[in-house]
N, C-alpha and C positions, 0 to 999 in steps of 0.2 A: 482291315476288314471292318465293315460297318456293323453296327449293332442291329440285329434284325428285330422286328416287332411281331408280336403275336396278334392274331385276329380273334376278337371275342374273348369272353371270360372263360378261363379254364379251371375255375374253382369248383371243387366237388363238394356238394352239401353233405352233411352228416345224414346217413341214410335211414337210421332207425335206432330205437332204444336198444335193440339187440346188438347193434354195432358198439354202442357204448359199453354194454356188458362184456362183450368179447374183448374190447380194447383194454378193459380193466383187469383182465386175467393175467396172472403172473407168468413170467417166463420159466423156462426149465431150470433156472438156477445157474449161477456163475461157476464154471468149473475152474479150479485153481490151476496155476502153472505147475509144471513138474518140479522135481527137487532142485533142478538147476535154474529155475526161473524161466524156462522156455515155454512158449505157447505155440501150438499149431492151429492156425486160423483157416477154416474151410470157407471157400468162396465158390458159388455156382457161376459157371461160364459156359459159353457155347463155342464149339469148333475152335478150341484153344490154338491149334496149330496154324489156323488161317486168320486169327484175330490178334495181331501183334500188340495191340494196346494193352491186353491183359498181362502179357509177359513184361512189357515196359513198366506198367504200374506196380506189378508184384515185386520186380527187382528193385525199383526205386524205394518202395516202402520197406522192404527187408533190409536194404542198405541203411536206411534211416532208423530202423528198429531191429537191431540184430538179435534180439531175444524172441522175435516173432517169425515163424516160418509159415508161408501161405501154401495151403494144399488146395489146388483147383479141383472142383467137382465138374468135370467136363461132360457136357451134354450136346447131342446133335442139335444143330440150329432149328431144324423143323420140328423136333420133339420137345424143344425147350419149354414153351408155355405149359403144355400138358404135364410134363415131368415135374416142373416146379410146383404146379398146382397140386399134384398128387403128393409130393413131398411135404408141403406145408399142411395139407389136410390130414396127413398121417402123423403129424407131430415130429417131423424130422428136425434135427438140431444143427443143421449146417448154419454157420455163423452169419455169413454175408450173402444176400440174395441180389443178383444183378437184375435190375428192372429193364428188360429188353424194350418195353414200350409202356406207355401210360395206361393203355387198356388193361394190361395185366396188373399194373400198380393199383388201379381203381378197385380191382377185384380183391387183391390181397389186403389193402388198407381197410376196405369196408368190412372185411371179415375179422379184423383185429389180429392179423397174423404178423404184423411188423412192429418193431419198436419205435416209439415216438422219438423223433429227432428234431423236434421244434426248436429247442435251445440251440442246436447246431445251425439250423437253417436261418436263425435270426442274428447270426454273427455278422460283423461288418463285411467280411470277405464273401460270405455266402450270399449276401444281398446283391452282389455283382454277377451272380451266376445266371447265364441265359437259360431260360426254360424252367427256372425254379418255380414259377407260378403254377406250372402244370401239376405240381405235387402238393398243392394247398388243399387240404381236406378239412373244410370248415374252420380254417385258421390254424390247423395242425399240419405238421410235415412228418412223413414217414420214410423219406428217401431224399438224397441229395444228388443232383445231376453232376456228372463229371464230363459229359460229352454232349455237344449240341450239333445235330446234323440237319442238313436240308438237301433237297434234291436238285440236281443240275444234269447237264448232258455231257457224257464222255464221248469222244470221237477219235477215230483212227486217222491220223494225219496222212499216213502212207496211202491208205485206200482212197482218201479224198484226192490226193495228188495223182494217183493212177487214173482216176476217173475224170480228172480235169475239173473238179468241182470245188468251189470255195464256199465255206460255211459263213453265212451272213451274221452280222452282229445281233440282229433281231430276227427271230424265226417263228413263224406261225405254225400251227399244227398241220395245216394243209401243205405248207412248204416243206415241212419235215417229212410228210408222207411222200411228197414228190422226190425229195432227195434220196429217201430210202429206195425208191424204185430205180433211180439212176445208179445207185451204188450196189445194187444186188447183182451178183454174177455167179456163173458156174451152176453145177447141178450135182445131185447126189451127195456123196461124202465130201466133195470139193466145193460145195456151194458156200458162198459168202453172202450173208444177209445184209441188207441196207441198215437194218436196226434189229435190236433184240429187246423184247419186253418180257421181264421176268414174270413169274406166275402169281406174285402177290396181288391182291385186289387193289392195293393202294396205287399201283401203276396206272390204273384207270380211274378208280373212284376218288382217291384222295386228291389227285391233281385236279379232277373235275370240280370237287367241292371247293378247293382253294381258289380256283380261277373263276368260278361262277358265284361264289358266296353261298353255295348250297349247304344245308345242314344234314350231316350224316346220321343224326339221331332223330330227325323230324318225321320220318315216315312217308315222305314224298320225294321220290328219287328221279323225277323227270329230268333233273339237271345232269344226270349221268349220260343221257342219250347221245349227245354229240361225241363224247369221248369213246363210248362203246362203238359207235359207227366207225370212228377212225381205227380203233384197235382191230375190230373184226374185218374191216375192209382191207387193212394191211395184211392180215392173215390170208384172206381170200386171194390177194394179189401175189402172195408168196414172197413178200419183202421182209417178213419176220418169221422166225421159227414158230410154227403153230403151237398153240397152248397145249393141246393134247399130247403132242410129241415131247414138249418140254417137261410136262408132268410125268409122263411114262418113263422118260429117260433120266428124270431127276436132274435136269439141266442145271449147270453151275454157271451163274452169270460171269464169274471171274474167268472160267475156262473159255466161255464164248468170246469175251473181249480180249483176253491175254493171248489167245491162239489166233487172233485175227479173223474170227468167224463172223464178226459183225462190225459194221462201220460206225454205228451210233448206238448209244445205250443210255436211257434215262436211269439214273441210280443216285444213291445218297453219297454225301461227302465222306462217309466212313470208308468207302472203297478206295479212296486215295492212298491210305496206308497199305492196302493190299497190292495195288499196282506198283507202288514204290518198292515194296518188298520183293515182288516178283522180278522187277527190273534189276534190282541190286543183286539178286541171286543168279541172274542170267536165265531165269525160268521163262522169261518173255522178252521179245525184242520189239514189241509194239511201240510205235511212236504215237503218243497220245496227247490230247489236249482237252480243255474244258470249255463249255459254253453255257449260257443261261438256258433254263428249261424253255421249250417252245411255249408260245402264248396263244390265247384266243385272239381273233382279229380285233383290232382297235384297242388293245390293252395299253393303258397309259404307263404302266410300270411292269417290271418283272415280278410275277407272283409265283411262288412255289410252295411246297409244304415241307414239313420237317418234324423232328421229334427229339426230345432230349433222352439220353440214356443215363440211368442212375444206379447207385448202390443203396441197398436198404439193409437193416439189421433184422434178422429173424427174431421174432418175439421169444422163441425158445433157444436162442443161441447159447452155446456152451461158454463162449468167451465174449459176452456182450460189450464190455468196455474196450477190449482190443478191437472188436468189430467196428465200434463207433469211431475209434481212432483211425482205422483204415478208411472208412467212409469220408471222414473229414479230410484226410490226407489226399485222397483221390480227387475230391472236389476243390481242393486248395491249389495254391500256386505251384507247389512241388509236383503234384499230380498233373497239373496242366502242362508243366514243362516236360514231364516224362512222356506224355502221349503226343505232344507236339512234335517231338523228335522222330516219331514214327509216322507222321502224316495224319494224325487224328485231330479233328477240330475240338478243342476243349470248351466246356461250358464257361469257364472263367477266362475272360479276355483282357488283354492289356496290349499296349503298343509293342512291348518287348516280345510278347508271345506271338503276336501277328508277324512281326519281322522275322522271328526265328522260323515260323511256319513256311514263309515264302522263300527262305534261304535254304530250304532242304534240298539236298542233291537229288536231281531227277524231277523236281517240280517244274511244270511248264511255266515259262516266263513271258509268254506272249500276252498282249493286252486283252484278247478275248477271254483267256483263261482267268485273268485277274478280274475281269468284269463279271464273270460267273460267280465270284465270291461276294458280289454286292447286290443281291436281290433287293427289290424295293419292299417286298412283303413276304414273310414266311408264316404260313398258317399251320397250326397244330395238325398233325397227321390224322388224329381221331380225337374228337372232343372227349373230355374226361367227365364221366358220369357213372352212377351206379348201374346204368343201363348199357354202357359202352360195350361190355363184353358180350352180352346177349345179342345186341344189334350187329356187332362185328361178326359173330358166327353166322348169322342169317345172310348178311351181305357177302360174306366169303362163299357160302354154299351156292347162292344164286349167281355170283360172279363166275364160278367154275362151270356151271351149267350153260351160261351164255357163251363162254369162251371155247368150250368144246363143241358147240353147235347143237346141244340138246334143247336149247330154248332160243327162240328169236329174241333180239334185244328188247323189244316192247313187252314180250311176255315175261322175261326175266325181271324187268323193272317193275312190272305190275305185281309179280310175286313178292318182290322186296317190299313194296308198299303195303300189301295185304298182310304179309307175315309180321313185319315190324309193328304195325298197328295192332294186330290181333294178339301176337305172342309176347310183345314187350310193353308197348305203350298202354294197352288196355288191361 
């Protein structure tokens, strides 16, 4: 696997003197181990049952540290950001906080809610972590990435075969929409969609920003236009499950793909572990493959977007030293080996780890799938700034209004421009 590059600077400036004051505040104090020297370490996670990397990491760490038992704090994926925000604001003492995205990290680090891990981040091994720069806060680090994902295209080989359609090595968005039309069949409960677009705004906005060079924090979102035209056009054509239905039914992208309800699905590399697990358990019989993300016409290389996932130590952690030990383990070689075994792309890369990844049982071995793992450019899903969280909220709200048909694309983009400029930038 090639080393991907990040577009633009992802350094977050120190936001204010208040941040410095908060960062200097003491933690809740180190809680001693019990009489037998045992420690129970709490870690926030989401959807534990459907996220095999957590189990793999926890078991590997506990095996290497038999005096430490990990207690997962399991939170629904959709509720995770708000729940963790509330927990930290309320002085919760959960030891390790999983940073689901860099937007949330920007919020928590700027509020002084995370322990400084700069010394860990400056180790020789940590310097090799893909995505580490996204956690640079004015030269300090408050999390270490253990996973580095990027988006590609999953496709159902059986459905392509039945339709007599071959997926080309390079695919434009217009060609993608055409394929979706060819691959859509049936009606009602038996309908199979040519493609599935999950409800996250990134499916439209982040890929548009990555492939046009647009700035999601800039306050001018005209560059979203083409991608919204594609997404809403496919909805109107009935070649994707419409956004309103997907939201109302809380559609699960895994269920859509693993049950054969969609022929194509843009999604992140983290899902590989899920489909491998489903296949191994006999929960799905889908024959699947990978392809590079579709591109804009004339693209000279494959450009996609992605984001690292990290662990941080709560500033009020009861077991701060054990928590730091876990974070370093997860970001290190042992952690990388543990998650590679379940099909997760680790932030720490080496030829041995890459070889082990592609040797996994059930991994597609065709050349197109391998090509999908070599994008020319991976852009950070959302730029890191003290404004990222507020902008993200506005873009999400307007995205949903566009996708359910409450606002025309032009009106929704105009509202994004106005709201970001007036509510955040000014």
